[in-house]
N, C-alpha and C positions, 0 to 999 in steps of 0.2 A: 504493500500500500504506500501511498505518498505520505510520508511522515515528515513533518516540518522540523527544522533545526536538529538534524541528526548529529550525534556526537561523533567527532572525528575518530576513526578507528584507532589511531595511535594513542589518543588521549584516553579512550575507553580502556584499551589494553593496559595502559599504565595504571589506571584506577583499579582495575581488576587485580593486577599484580599486588598493589599496595594492600588491597582488601584481603587477599589470600595470605599475605605475610602477617597481617594483623591476626587473622584466624589461627595460623599455626602457632603464634605466640600465646594464644589463649588455651591451647591444648585440644584434646580430642572431644568427641561428643558421646553422649550416652544414648541408650535406646529411646529415652524420652528427655527432651531438652529442658523440661520444667520439673522443679522439685516436687510439685503437687501431682506428678504422674501424668499430666495431660500431654497430648501430642502437640509438639511445637510446630505450628503451621504458618508458613509465610505465603501470603497472597499478593499477586502483583498489583491489582487495582480493584475497585469496588465490586464489579460483577463476580470476580473470583472470591473476594472476601465474603460476599453474601452466600455463595454456595458452601464455602468452608464452614461458616458459622451455622447455617441452617442444618447442614448434614452432620457436622461434627458435634454440635450441641455442647454438652457439659464436658465432653471428653477431649476437647481441643482448646488450645490457646492460640488465637489467630492474630497475626501481625500483618498489616498491609504496607507495602512499599510506597504507595501513593497516598499521601495524606489528603484529607478533605480540602477541596478548593484548588488542588493542583491539577492542571490539565495533564492527563496521563501521557499523551504523546510527547510532552516536553520534559518528562521526568529525567533528571540526571542523578544517578546514585552517588552517595558519599562513600568513601572507603569503608567506613564503619558499617554501613548497610550491606555492602558487598561481603564483608567478612562475616556478618551475622547470617547471611544466606547459607553459608557452609555449615552453620550450626543447627539448621532447621532439621526436623524429622521428616517434613513433608512440604513440598513446594507446589503451589497451584498457580499457573500463569496462562496467558493466551498469546502464543507466538504471533508476531507481526504487528502488535499494537505499540510496543515499547522496545525499540532496538537496544537501549542500554540494559534493560532487564534481560532480554534474550541472551545477550553476550555474557552477562554476569552469572546467570543461571547455568549456562553451558560450562563456565569455568568452575562453578561451585561443586559440581559433580555429586549432588545429593541423590541417593538411591531412589527415594520415593519422590520423583519429580514428574508432574503431570501437566501436559499441554492440553488445555480444554478443547482446543481446536481439533485434536485427534479423536475426540469422543463423539463427534457428529460429522456430517458431510459438509464441507465448505464449498461455497459457490463463488463465482465471479460476478460482481455488479459494477456497472459504470456509474457515471454521474446521474443518468436517468435509468430507473428501474421500472419495467412494465410488469404489472400484475394481471393484465388481461390482454386479450387478443386485439387485433386491429380491424375487426369486422366493422364494416360500414364506412371505412375510409375510402376516399377517392383514390384512383391510381397515383395521382400526383402526391397526395398526402402519404400514401403507403411507401412510395419511393423515397420521399424525404425522410420519413421515419426510419426506413431501412438504412439510409445513409448515416443518420444519427447513431443508430445502434452499431453500425460497423465501426464508427469512430470510437464509440464507447468500448467496444470489444478490444480495439487496439490498445486503449488505455488500460483495460483490465489485464491484458497480457503483461504489460509493464508493471502494473501494481500488484499482481498476484491475487490470491483469493481474498474475499471479504471476510475479515475476522469478527464482525459485529453480530455474532450468533446470539448473544443474550437478549437482543431486541426482538427475537422471535421466540415466544414462550415454548413452542414445540421443540425447537433446536436446543433451547436452554434446558428443557427437561431431559433431553437426550444426554446433554453434558452432565447434568445432575446425576443421572444414573451411573455414568462412568466414574464420576468423582466418588460416589458412594461405594462402588465396587473397589476402587483403588484405596480408599480409606480402610475398608475391611481387610484388605491385603496388608496394608501398612501397620494396622493395629488390630489383629484378629481377636484379641480379648474383648473388644467392644464392637465386634462385627454386628451383633444383633441390634444394637442401638443405632448404628450407622444405617442399617437396612431400614429400620423403622422411620428414621428421620428423612431418609431419601424418599420413601413412599409418601410421607406427608408433604414434602416439598413438591413432588411431582403432581400430587392432587391439586395443590395450590396453582401450579402452572397450567394444568389442564383446565381448571376453572377460569383462569385468566384468558386462556386461548378461546374458550367458549364465549366469554364476554366480548372479546375483540371481534370474533366471527359474527356474532349476532349484532353487535353495535355498529359494525361497518358494512353490513350486508346490503342495505339500501341507502344510498347517498346521492345527492344531486350531482356531485362530481367525484371522480376517482383520483384526481391529481392534487398533489401538495408540493409546495416549494420549500426547501430547507437549506440553511447555510451549511449543514454538515450532512454529507451523503452517507449517513450511518444506518439508514432505515431500509436498505435493500431487501433484507430477509423479511422484515415486517410487511413491506409493500407487496412482495411476492406472495406471502402467506395469505393476505386478506384482499387480494385483487386490486391493489392500488398502484398508482404511478408516482414514483418519487422523482422529483426534479431538483437536483442539487445545484446550488448557485455556483460553487467552485470545487466540487469533488469532496474528497475525504478531509480536506483541510478547511475547517470552518472560518479561518481568518485570512485565507489567501484572497487576493483581489480577482474577481471575475473579469474576463475580457469584455470589451464593448460588444463583440459579436454574441457572447453568451448572454449578456444582459438583454440584447434584442430578442434572442431566442426565447428567453424567459417571459419577456413582455408579450410576445406573440402567443406563447403557450397559455399564459394567464387569461388572455382574452378568449382564445379558442375553447379552453376547457373550463371556463367559469371559475377560475381559482379565486379564492377570497382572501387567503392568508399567506404570509411569508413567515416561516418558522425560524427561530434562532434557538440557541442553547444557553444554559446557565454558566458554563465554564469558559465561554469565549465571547468576544465582542459582538454586539448586536448592530454595529454601525452599517455593515453591508446590507443586512436584512431590512433595516429601517429606510435606507436610501432607496433600495429597490421598491419597497412598499410605497414610499412617498411618490416615486416617479410613476408608478402604475396604479395608484389609487387603491392599494390593498391594505389590509390590516396586518398587524404582527402579533405573534403569540409564541409561547415556549413549547418546543417539542424536545424533551430531554433525552439525550442519548445515554443517560444513566452511567456515565463514566466516573461519577463521584456524587456523594450526597453532601450537601451544604445547607446552610440556613435559607438559601434561596430556592432549594428544591421544593417541589410541590408534593411532599410526602417525606416520611422518615425512613423508608426502605424501598426495595425494588418493587414490590407489589403495589404499594401506594403510588409511587411515581409513574409506573406503567398505567395504572388506572387513570391518573391525571392526564397522561398522554392520550389515552383513549377518548377522554372527555374533550380534549383540545381538538383531536382529529374529527370527532363527531360534529363539533361546532363548525369547524372550518370546511368540512366536506358536505355539510347540509344533510346530516343523518335524519332519516324519516322514521 
């Protein structure tokens, strides 16, 4: 994916080396990194933290590398954090979101390291994600749409698979099952508890999926515009069209040509709202909305929970996202 402000390889390698030296000075690790006997779990950012806490319950102690309010793509690890990675009993991350984390985890070499992206099937999504067919389009419209998709596909090849699986409750549930199974393997003494907690979380996610499916079944329009093209899986799941202002980077500047495309799309598809997120600037969204006479609202990619979030956890914020989409799309 296109991740902004990547850490230079040499600098990152140096930080990892310092971190591992710090770790070696601290001595070895025990079967459980906590004196209270809990499994010491490190999660890369909030969606992984939520899975670990919900499934691990009272048997894990979860630390997240990405503090509340920090944009996860921008995370730079301190040597102390890198050293602490090697002391973990279990690491849960999502490869492709945070390059600094990916490299540090690779160097840490913790046995029980799980990439949530391997627990479900990843797909490629461009700036625009279609959730429905192009029936009813004129030949000219179909040809134009095909050209757009070809352009998007080229960008997808460069960016790789879309890692935003947590924004699709179905894929997130698949990941949850995999996390539960891996925790059972890492800590067999508490396998029954992990299995029970996994089942409970999956039921929550199935209920959330049903709410989205019913709530977005009948809408006046299927198209939404967002600063962050994080909602490809969600759009595909519920038959919507995501139009990203500038791709996966919510703060990059869109080209004049892209702005013109979005203005045309807004008119053609009766778009009412330009969405922005809580962890990035809303300037581009508000400028586009002002120029096209649209409203603005928050569609949260749930990369972190802060005081600005419309809820205190994953389920609450996703329900707030559903409400925002229903309003913007004219749910009936």
